[in-house]
N, C-alpha and C positions, 0 to 999 in steps of 0.2 A: 257615375253610371247608375242606371235604374236596376233595382232589385227584380230578380225573376225567381219564379217558383221552380225548383229543381226536383224532379222525380227520381226515384231510386235508380231507374234504368237509364237515365239521361247521360248523354255524352256532351260535356261543356267544352266549347272552343275558347282557348285563351291565346290572345295575340299581343305581341309587343313590337314596336317598330324602331328601327334605326334609319332615320331620313337623312340623306346626304344632300346638302344644298350647296350648289356653287354660288359664291358671293360675287356680285358685280363690281369688280375692280379693274382698273386699266392694266395692272400688272400682277404678276404672280405673287404668292404670299411671302416668299423668301428671297425673290430676285427681281430684276427689272424686265424680264421677258414679258412681251405682250400676251394678254388673254384673248385678243381678238381671234375669231375663228378663221382658219385658213384651209384651203384645199390641199396645200402642200404638206405632206407629213414631215415631222421633225424639223420644222422651220423656226418655231419660236422656242428655241432651246439655248441653254448656256451651261457652263460648268457647274453652277449651283444646282439647277433643276435636273441635270443629268448625273448628279452625285459624284463628280470627279474628285479625285484626291486633292485636298487643300482648299477647296471651295467652301466658303462660309456663308451661312444664311443670314440675311438682314430682314426683320419683320416689317411687313407692310401695314402702315398706320390705318389705311382705309379698311383693311380687313378686320382690324380690331374694332374700329368705329361701327362697322356692320354688325359684328357680333354683339356689341353693347346694345344696339338698337333692337336686335332680336330678343335679347334678354329682357329689355324693358317691355316689349310687346307681349311676352309670355309671362310677365310678372314674376320673373326669376330672381334669385339671389345673385348678385354680382360681387364676388369677394374683394377684399382689400388687395389681395395678391393672388396671381395665378401663374402657372409655369407650364413649359413644354417638356415632353418626354419623347423618347424613341420607342417605337413599337416595331419589333424585329420579326420579320417574316419575309420569305422570298416568293416573288412572283415576277414574271418577266416585265411587267409594266411598272415595276417599282425599282428604278435604277440604283438607288443607294442600298437596297436590301433592307431598309428600315424606313418607316414613315415617321415624320415629325408630327406629333399629335399632342393631345393632352390627356392626362390619366386621372390622378386622384385629386387634382386641383383644377377642374374646368372653369371657364370663364363664366358660365351660367349653370345654376343648379336649382332644383325644386321650383320649377315653373308649372304653368298649366295653360290649357287652351280649351275654350268652350266651343261646342258645335251643336248643331241640330240634326237629328236623324228622324225623319218622318214626324216632324213637329216636336219630338222629344229632346229636351236640352240635356247634354251630357257634358261633363268636365273630365278631360283626360289629363293625367298628371305627366309632366315632362321632367324626367329624373335629372337630365343633364343636357347641356348643348355645349359643344366645344369646338375650338378651331383646330384644323389640321390641313394638310396638303393632299391634293388629289394625286393619285397615281396616273400613269399614262392610260392609253386605250388600246384594246386588242381588236384585230380584225381577223375573224376566222374565215379561211378561204377553202373552197372546194368541199365536196361531201355534203352539200346542202347548207353549209355555213353554220352548222350547229357545233357547240363546244365539244361534243362528244364524237363528232363525225368528220370534222374538218381535216383536210389534207395537210394543212400548215397554217401558222398563225403569224400575222405581221403585227409589229409594235410601233405605235406612234406616240412620242413623248411630248407632243404639243400640249397636252392636257396636264402633264406631270407638273405639280407645283401650283396649279390653280387653287385659290383659297376655297376651303370647304368648311361648312358648319355642319357638324353631325348632331342631329337632334334625336335623343334617345327617350322614348316614352316608357311608362310603367306598362305591365301586361293588362291594359285596361279595356281592350277590345274584345267583344264576344262574337263578332261576325265580320266577314269581309266588307259588307256594305257600310259598317261603321268606319272601317279603315278608309274607305274611298271618301266618306264625308269629312273625315279628319284631314286628309291630304288636300282636299279642295279648300278647306277653311285655312289651313296653314299656308298654302300657296297665295291665297288672297291677302293674308297678312304680310307675307314677304314681299309681295308686289307693291303694297301700300308703302312699305318701308323704303322702297327703292333700292333694295339690296339684291334683287333677283330678277333674272330674265327668263321667263318660262319658254321662250322661243329658242333659247340656245341649246344645242344638242347636248344631252347628258346633264342638264342643269339640275335635275331632281332625280335621284336614285334611291331606291328603297330596299333595305334588307328587312325581312319580317321573320320573327320567331313565332312558331305556332305549336301549341300543345293541345292534346285532347285529354281532358280529365273526366273520369266517370263521376257521375252525380253522387254516387255512394261515398266518395271520398271527401265530399264537401260538407262542412258542418253547418247545419241550418239550411234555410231556403234561399239565402242570398248568394248569387254567384259572385258578387263583388267581395265576398268574404272568404275567397279561396285563400287558404293559408300557404305559408312558405313550404311546409312539408309536402303538401299536394302538388305544388309547382315543381319542387325538386324531384319528386317521385316520377313525374311525367316526362318521358323523353320528348324533347322538342326538336323540331327541324328548323334550320335557318334557310329561308328562300331568298336567293340573290338574283341580281340582274333584272329587277323590276324597275321600269322607268316612267310609269304614268299612273294616274288615279285608276283608270280602267284596268290597266295591267295588273295592278295590286289586287283589285277585287277578283279578277279572273284567276290569278295565280293562287291566291289564298283559298278561293272557292274549290279549285282543283285539289289543293293539298289538304284541305279540310275533309273532302270527300275520300281522298286516298287513305288518310289516316283512320278515319271512322270505319271504312271498309275492312282495313287491316285488323282493327281491334275486334270488330264483330265477327271476323272469321278466326279469331284466337291467335293471330300473329302479333309479334312484338313490333313496335314502331322504333326504328333505329334512330339514335341521336346523330344527326349528320347535317351537312350543308348540301343544299340542293340548288340546282340552276334552273331558272324559269325560261323555258324555251317558248318564246312567244309565237313563233311561226307554227309550232305543233300544239300549243296550248297545253303543255304538260311540264312537270317538273322532273328533272333527272338528277341522279345522285352524282355529286362532285368528290366529296371527301368526308371523312369523319369530322365531327364538329370540334373545332379548337376550344380549349379552355384559356382562361385569362393567363394562366402561368406559362402557356406555350408562347406567349408573345415577348417575354423577358423585358418588360418595361424598365427603362432607367432614364434618369433626367438627361435632358438635352443640354450638354455642356457648352454649346456655342451660342445659346440664347439665355440672357439673364431673366430672372423673374419679371413677370409683367405686372405693373401696377396701374390700375385704372380708376381707383377710388375717387380721386379729385376730378378726373376728366369725365366720368360717366354722367355727372350731374349736368354738364354743359351740352350733352348730346340730346337733342330733342327728337321726338318721334310724332308723326302725324296722327290725326283722329283715325282710329282703326276701323275696319269694315263693319264689325258687328255694331259698334257705337254709332257709326254713321248711319247704318241701316235703321236703327231705332230712332235716331234723330229725324231722318227723312220722314218716317211714318207720323211722328209727332209734329214736326214743324210744317211739313207740307201736306199732311193728310192723306199720305199714300198708303195703299194696302201692302201687305207683306210681299206679295209677288213683284209688284212694281219696284218697291224699295230694294229688293234683292237684285233685280235686273240693274238698277241704277247705281249699285254700289259694287257690281261685279269686278270693276277695276277702278283704280283711283282716277284714271283719265276720264272714264265714263261719269263717275260721281262729280268730278270737278266741272265737267261740261254741263251736266245737268243743272248744277247750282248756278252756273253762268247764265243759262237760258231762263231758269226759274227766277232769276233776279230782275228779268226784263218783262217776262210774260207770265200768264196765269200758270201756277205749278202743275195743274192737270194737263194743260196744253203742252207744256214743256215735257212732262213725263211721256205723253203719247208720242211726241216726236222723237225723243231721245230713246226711250225703252223699246217702243214698238217699231216705229218707222225707220229710224236710222239704224239701230242694232239689228233689226230684222233684215234690212237690205244688205248690211255688211255681212251678216251671217250667211245669207244666200250666196254671196260672192266669196265666202271663205276669207274675209278680210277682218282685220282688227281695227279698233278705233285709232290706234297709233299710226295707221296708214293714212289717216285723214289730217295728220298734223300740218298746220298751216292752212287748212281748208274749213275749219270749224266755224270760222266767222261767216262762211257762205251758208252753212246750214242754219246759223242763227238768223241770217237774212231771209232765208226761205220761211222760217217760223214767223218772222215779222210780216211777210207778204200774206200768210194765212191769217194772222192775228188782225191785221188791218183790212181784211176782207178784200184784198186786191186780186187774189186768185183763189179758186176753190181747193179745199183740203184734198179732194180726190185727184185733181191735176197735179197739185203740189207733190203728193205722194207717189202717184203712178207715172207721172211724166217727168216732172222737174227733178225730183231727187234721183230717179233712176238714171236720168241723162247726166246729171252731175257726176254720178259715181262711174258711169260707163264711158262718158266722153270727156270728163274733166272741165266741163264748162260751168260758168257761174249761173245762179238762178235767174238773175235779171236778163241775161243774154238769152236763156232758154225760153223764158216767158215771152220775150219780144219775138223771138224767131218762130215760135209755135203759135203765136197769137193767143196766149192763154189768159190774158187779162179778163177779169169778170165782165160779163155782158151788162150793158146799161139796163137799169130796171125797167125802162119803157120798152126796151127791146124784148126782155123776158116776158113782159105782160102781153106783147103782141104775139110772141110764140105760144104763149098759153092759150090765147083766144084762137089761134089758128089750129092748134092741136085739138081743141074741143070741136071746132067746126068741121075738121077733116076726119073725125073719128067718132061718128054718132053711135056706132055699135057699143064702143067702150063707154061712152057717156051713159047710154041706156043701161048697160050692165051695172054701172056704179050707182045709178039712180034706183036700180032694182035691189040694191043691197049688197052687190058684189064689191067689197072694198078693195079687193086686189086689183080691180081694173084701173085704179089710180096709178098703179105702178107703170102700166103700159103707157098712159098718158104722160107721166113724168119722163119716160124714155123718149117719147116723141118730141117733147120740149128740149130735152138735152141734145137730141140730134139736130134740132133746128138751131140751137145756139152753139153748136160745135163743142159741147161739153163744158162751156165756160160759165154756165149758170150753176148756182148752188142747188143741189137736189132738194135739200130741206126747204129752201125758199120756194122752189117750184111746186113742191107738194102742197104747201100752204096756199099759194096763189090759185092752184087748181081747185082746191076744196072750196075757197072763197067764191070762186065763179060758179061752181057746180051747186053749192049749198045755198047761194044767195037768192 
């Protein structure tokens, strides 16, 4: 983090995160129930994930592999041996009344993740990342649907037992916008690893601990040097039920303001757990904050210690987004903005490299980053929805590169028709008659435009360079938009200046 000057009267915000990530596996972490979403409540359940007496857990190998990949991506220590514990607490969505999780021997520890905030690079410490099972989900009914106002609550155990990775950061954040940047970077990494699906409901959930510390209690001018005593002395609130990057920023901005207002008015900030009510844009008190001792951790007797020391070396991870972004700038000569767009997801980056291997990298960047992603975004679509059709986009780029159609027609007519009507580029070009006009025909249209528009010609010859645009438009109209505007401009100037 970057050092900041702290004045005596400053109030410094300190935030740490617990990010719960659903891992992409076919079955749950301790049983064979499907993790596929379903509209029917309590359909994907069995004695194990319902916590029925005598049911025993069996660890999902795919979940462990995903955890190891995450550990490698965040440069964490992966120990020789790790084990599971029982975390005891009662909620209606936790059918066993305890959660199988990891306590003092997590599968990943002492990692880090680098991010950029307004061009400033920061490194966030990740204290631990551990495997656990997800509880079920609650649906609050009536009274506006809020947790504090609902008439009753329904419980769906389909989610119970879905493998989770809980990623716990150090209290390294000093503002809500830093949290949002971190979550975006983390989600990119997880997507590249292929262990996470952002489209799945509830796939990313955040608990955030926020404290406000008076500047007078900080030794020196470096807010990163906040000592343990200052952290312990500050009552912190835990904000739960955050499910998006934007939601995290909004929830923490609200909580930051609420706490600062309380302190400035001389009121104490209670150490408590608060619920983020997204519909109202406020946090509401849920309960007093639990301490570690309240959970009565003890070892899970039904699962032996987990040893991954030999296996972890065999598990490979792909080139991660930040490294790929930097390589794109160096290898393809892209600017930072284009490189960021083109590495936003692994599918986008892979497709760009496919196109750039056949055509000019700048042309490929324009078509993938600007044209394709722009049109997809306008339609609220993802590139994954183009699966099986990306070769058609490559063919469209080829038509432009080989000067068979104009870039304007390719972008504004062919690509849009491809996305809206599902047709191929060649079919659209033929049906719309978009093949580029023969050079002799363009020359004839240029001469005709000059002859038919003497006023515009006179304006141009009098020094009004803007008149050329009118003449270009006339030629484009005569050629049905199939001529290249740049070529038309040059031909007109050659005739008028000759």
